[in-house]
N, C-alpha and C positions, 0 to 999 in steps of 0.2 A: 468525233470527227469524222471515223470512217464511215458510221451511221449515214453523217449528211451530207458526204462527198457519193455515196450509193444514190440517195436520191435525187440528188441533183443530177444523178447520170442519169437514171430513168429519164426524168422531166424533159432533158437534152433529146432521148431518144422519140418520146414522145410527140417531141416537135418537131422533128425531122422528118417524122411519118407525119403528120398533117400537113410540113409543105410542102412535101414529095405532089400529092393527091391532089392539089389544087392549082388551077388558071386562071392568072391574073389576080381580079379580086374575089373571084367566083368558086366555090368548089366545085368538085364535080357532079352534082346535084342540083347545081345552077343556085343556089341558096349564096347571097352576098357576106361575106367575111366580114365579121364587126372587131373594131378591136376591142382589148382585153381592157376591163377597168383596171385601174391600177392602184392596188392594196396596199402600195407603201404609206405610212404613216408618215406625217407630214411633221417637219421640225419644230412646228410652232407648240406651244405648250396648249392644253386644253383648259379650258376652264367651265367650270358645273355651272351654269349660270342658272339654274335650279334651285340652289341652294341657297340663292341671294334671296327667295321668297319671303314670304313674311311670315309662314308655317315654319318652314324648317329654319330661317334665325328665331324663332322663339322657343322651337325644340332647341336647338342649342344651346339656348341661354341656360333652358332648366336641365340640359344633362351635363352644361360646365358650373352650373350649380349645387348640384347633385355631388357631381366630382370632390367641388371643395367641400362641402358638407362630411361627404365619408372618410375625407383625409383628418380632420380635424377630429372628427369624433373619432377616427383610430388612433390618433395622440392620445388623447381622453382615456380612451378602453385601455392602451398600453401602460398609461402612466398611472391609473387607478391598479390595474391587475399587477403591475411592478413593486407599487406599495404592497397589497395586500399578501403577496408572494413572500416578500421581505417580512412581513410581519408572521404570519405564519410558519416559515422558514425560522424564525427567533420564538417562538414559542415551544415548536419542536427540539429544538435544542437545550433551549429549559428545562424541557421536563426530560432530558437525557440527562441532561448536569445534576438532577433532583435523584434522579433515579439512582446515578452513580454514589453520588456526596451520601446516597441512604444506604448503599450497600457497604460502602466504605465504613460508615458508623456502624453497622451493624456488627461488621467483622471485628473490628479493635474493641466493640461490645463483649464477645464472644472470647476474646485474649483475655479482654480485663474479667473475667466470667474463672478463667480457668487459673487467672493470678490468688482466688479470693479476694475479688473486690465485692462489696455489697453493692446487690444492683440499687439500692435506694439513694448511694450515692452518687447515682449517673442520672438521674432523671433532670436537670437542669443544670446551666453552666457554671450557676453558683454553689453549687453541691460540688461538681467537678474543682472549682477551684478550692475550695476549701478544702477538698482532700487531697490537694497538690501542697498545698499550704501544709496539713498536718504531716501527710510522705517527707516534704522537706527536711523538718524540723527532726524525722525519726534518724533521718540520714545523717544530718549533723550530729546528733549523741552518738551516733554507732562509730563514725568517722573519730570523733573528739573521744572515744572512750578507751581506758587505760588497756593496753595488749602486751605482750613479750616483745620486748626490741634490743638488739645486739648493740652491746656497749664497746663494742672495738672504735676507734679512732677512724673515721671513713680517710682512705686515701684521697691522692689528690685527683681534679676531678681535670684531667687530660686527654688530646686524643692519643689514642693508643693503651688506656690505660682504663682496665675494667672496672678495678677495685678489689676490697679483699674478699676473698670464701666468704666470710660470715655475713658480707653485706649482698653476695649474690646468691644465694637463694634462700627460701622461706619453709617455714614448717609450720603446721596448720595445730598438731595433737603435740600438747606440752610433755611428755614421757619419751615421744620418738626424737623431738626436738634435743633434750636431756642427752639420751644415748648417743645421740649422731653428734652431737654438738663434741660431749665426752669424747670419741671416736676419732672423732677429727681435728682435737685439740690442737694439735702438733701443725696441722697445715690452714686454722683459723684465720691467722694475722697474714697469713701470702698475699701478694699483689699480683694480681694477672694484668699481665701484658700481651699485647697482638703480637709485638718483636722483639727478640733478643735485642737489639739495641737500644728499646726503650727501656727496658729490664735494666739495661747495664746504665743507662741514666740515674733509673731509682735507687740503685744497687750504689750506685757515687755519692749522690744526695746524699742519702743514710749514715754514707760511710763504713758500710756493709753490714748495718743494724738491721734492716730490713729484707725480709726472703721475697723473692721475687721469682714469678716462674711465665716463660714467653707461653704462647700457643704455638708458634713454630715451631718449637723442639720438642713436640710431644707426636710420638710416634701412634700412629691413628689407627693403623692395619689390626693390632691386640685391642682397642678399644670395642667393649664390648656393644652387642645390637641393645637398642634399647627398649624394644618390643617382644625382645624373645622369652617364650614362655620357661616357667622355673625350672628348675636341673631334673628334680626329681618325675615331673611331668614328660618330660623326653625321654626318661627312660621306663617309667612304669605309669603310662596313662592309666588305668584303671586304678591305680592307688589313692584313697583318701586318705590327705593328711590334714594333721589336727595343729593349731597353733596360728592359723591364719597366714602362711606365710607370704612374704613379699617382697621382691627389691627392695633395698632400700632407697635407691635413686629416682625409683616411684612418686616416692611419698616429698620430694622437695619440688620447690614451686619457685618459676625463675621470672625475677618483673621485667628484666630486663635482659638481650643481650641470650636469648633460650639457646639459640646453636652452638655461639662458644663456651657456655656453662655448662651445653649437653657434653660439649670435650674434657672438660676438665673434671668432672666430676665423674664421669664416666672413666677417666683414667685414678682418682682418686679413692673411689669405693668400689669397681669394678661390679662383681658378683654379689656383693656381700648383701644378706639374708636378714628381716626382721622377722622374729616370730613371736610369740605372744608370755610365752614362762619358758627355764631353762629346762624344761621336762620335756617340751614338745620341742625344742630346739637339739635336744642331744638324739628324741628318735629319731626326729629329721636325716639328722645326721649319719646316724646307724644305718638307715636304709638308705643314702645316697652313696656313701663311700663301698657300698657292694657292686655299684658299678661306675664311678669315676669319683673324680676330685671332690671335694666339699670346700666351699668357701667358707668365709668368715660370719658367725651367725651371731645377729645381737638382738636382745629382746625386750620389749617392753618395760621389764623392771630392772631394765637395768644390766643384765647381764651380757656377758660376750664369752662367744667360744670361739678360739683361734680357727685362721684355715689349719693347724697342726694337730687340731682336735683337743689346746690346755683349757682348760675355764679355770675359775675358783680364785680366789685371794685379790689383795687392795687392787692389782694390777688391770682387771679384768672385771672391775664394779665400781660401777659410774656414781659418782656423787649426785647430793642435791644441787640442784637447779639454782639456789643462791651460793654454793661454794664454787661455780665456776666463774663466779666474777664479769657477767656481762659478757663471756666470751661464749656465747650461745647463738644461733638461728631465730632470727626473728619471727613474728606470727603473722600472717598474712589477714586482710579487711576478713571478718565475716563474710558466710554465708547471704545471712541476714542483709548487710550492704548492698551484694549486688541484687538480693532479692527487691529490696526498698527500689533503687536503682531504676532497674527494671520497668517495675510501677509506675514510677516517675515519670518517667519515657513514655510509656504506654498513656497514660495519663494525661498527657500533652497531646499525643497523636489523638485521641478521641477528643479532647478539646476542640482542636481544628476540624477536624473531622465534625463534629456538633457543629459549628460556626458554619462551617461549606453549607451543610446542610439545611438551614435554616436560612442562609442569605440566597440560595439557589430556592429555596421554596419561596420564598419573598418575592426575588424578580420577579419568578412566574405567576405568584398572585396579581403580580402589580402588572403587568402586561396583558392577562385574561383579562381585570377589571377596566384597560384602558380599550379593549375591545367593545367591550358593552357601554361607552361613553354615546352621547347623542353625536357627536360630531362623528365618530369612527360611520355609527350606524348611516347617519345621513349621507358619507361620503359611498356605502356601501351599495347605498339604493341607489344615488347616481349611478356609482358603475352600472348598475342593472339596466338602467333607464337607458345610457348610453350606448350600453351592448345591443337593446332592443332594438335602439332607434338605428344602430349602424347595420343590422339584419333588412330593418325596414330599406332601407337606400340602397344598399346591396344588391335587393332583392328588384329593387326599383328600375336600379340600372341594367342587371339582369336581362328584365322583359322588355328595355326599350331598345333593345339589339335589333338591329334590322335582319331580315330574313329573306329577303330579295335581292337582286342579282342587282349591283350599282350601276345607275346609268350611264356612268364614264364606261364601263367596260362593253357595254352596248352600240356603243357611239362607235369604239374603235375600228371596229372591222367585223363584218359576218362571221365571219371563221371562229374569232374570238369570242364572239356572243354566245355562237351557236358552239362553240367547244366548254365555253360555264355553264350554259342549261343542258349538256347532254351531262354536266356531274352530278344537276338533282333530276336528272329525270331515267328511267329504265334504259339501258339497252336493249334495239331490238334484233331481232335475229334478220342474217342475211338471206336473201333467197337461192335455195340452191339453183342454179343453172339446170335447163332440162336437158335430157340427153340428146346428143346428136348436133345442135345449138352451137357455134362458134363464138365465144365469146367476144366481145370489144375492144378498142385499144385501151380504154381508161379503167377498164376491167383488168386488163392483164396490168398495167403499170400500177394499180391500186395494190393487186395481189403481189406484185412486187414489191412494193413499198412495205407491204405488212411483214414479207419473211424476212425483208433488210431490218427491217425496225424488230422485229424476233431474236432474228442471232444476233442484232447488237446490242440486244440486252441481254440474253444468255453467257455472253460471253465476257461485258463487264461484270456479272456477277452469278458467276458458274454456283456459288452456295448457298444462293439465298434466294428466293423468290422476288419477281419482278415486280417494281412497283406497279400499283394502277396506275393508267393513264387516260385522261377525257378523252373519250372517241371524237377522231377527227370527222371532220365532215367532208367526205370527198365527193358531193355532189359536183359534175362538171358545170363551168360556168356557161355564161347563155350564150359566147361564141362558137362552142364546140358542142352543144346539145346536136345537133346536125350530125357529127362523126358519130357521138355517142349510138344516134340510131342506125347507124351503116355497117357492117358486115362486109370483110374483105372478103374475096371471091378469086377465082383463076379462071380469068378466059385463056379463048382457043390457042393464041399466043403465046400460052405461058406464062404472062404476064398475071399481077395480083392487083385487083382493083377493088373500088370499095361498090359497093351496091346496096342502096335502098332496100333496108328490111321492111316487111309487108307486117 
């Protein structure tokens, strides 16, 4: 806006100067003043009648037909491309699923190899099913095989009652079960409860005949650490002990309520040790009493050395397991049972992995065969033809674009047409004025307009380069050509006058 005001001011100055040096209807040189043509654009809408010619109408029809054909071809190409992209993506996903299923199958096969499963039983789905059936029968046989069980009557199954001590633990080895059951014979029938209130309730129901032990009445600070080292290892780390010493509590297995059972058996057994023979037990005690107190020691042969060192006699010798009359710890399921269960579980996983791998391979092969069908091949050819035709149509549309100036712009005004033509024509250098000559008024006004435009552009965008503007034709109109040929001079009376240039 500032630039427009400045240009308007310069035009007014030039106009005032021209009016000042005229007399009547003539300029000072005697030429007749002719009015400037009005370049204001009419408010009426311009109509290009040249476009209604038969040649242009035919060309427009051709362009319209090509545009419609291009739009239709674009829709066809996009539809085919979307379909083929979807098929390709499906094939890629199926290949990834096949590779993943194959890797899972190989991993499970390696696990079965570690479990001593023959490789010839993993060749097909039929061999895997037959092997699973055989392992299931073996598991049932081991589960129903005869093993040691506790003969004590079970306690009532109520909330707050854990059960009898004979039922809370299991022992794998028969000799250890015999000596431990004999050593804890007085406690085997005791019922363990979680609270004292529940213990009182059991006591009243049995009229005081049933032993009870509430967990909340146990002093837990004196309980031994379940994983602490053997006593002689703490005092003589380098001493080699014979007889395979071990804490008795570490030979127990708890099928349920393991945390509560650790509290109960930790209090009842304490640091009781188990060694192979009586001689091994005496040697171990002789070394241990040199440093600290020695706990009770049991042997796998059924002997017992009390914590005070007393051993021998009928009171320190365990009877045979038949004379315990069922008051003995039960036997857990053998390791073979757990091994068979693990094998069956792994075989089921292998069966699922094998089925998934076969299904993924089948889907992939089906999709690949679908790509080779005649219908798919013909669609691919149609897609290529449509794509080629689309390129040809777009090329025709691009080559038919006009490279000349539209006639509408030429007929608007000479200034508009000259500015449009100046875009396509190289700019000519302005001739430099000769030294000693005085520039004309139009040249001064043009110079001022150029400086004003340059300063306004720099203020509007100081950090960016100015946008190239089409060269403006500053040729004076026909009525002002005489002023352009005259130069201002100073007369004898001191006034400025216009003098015709030679």
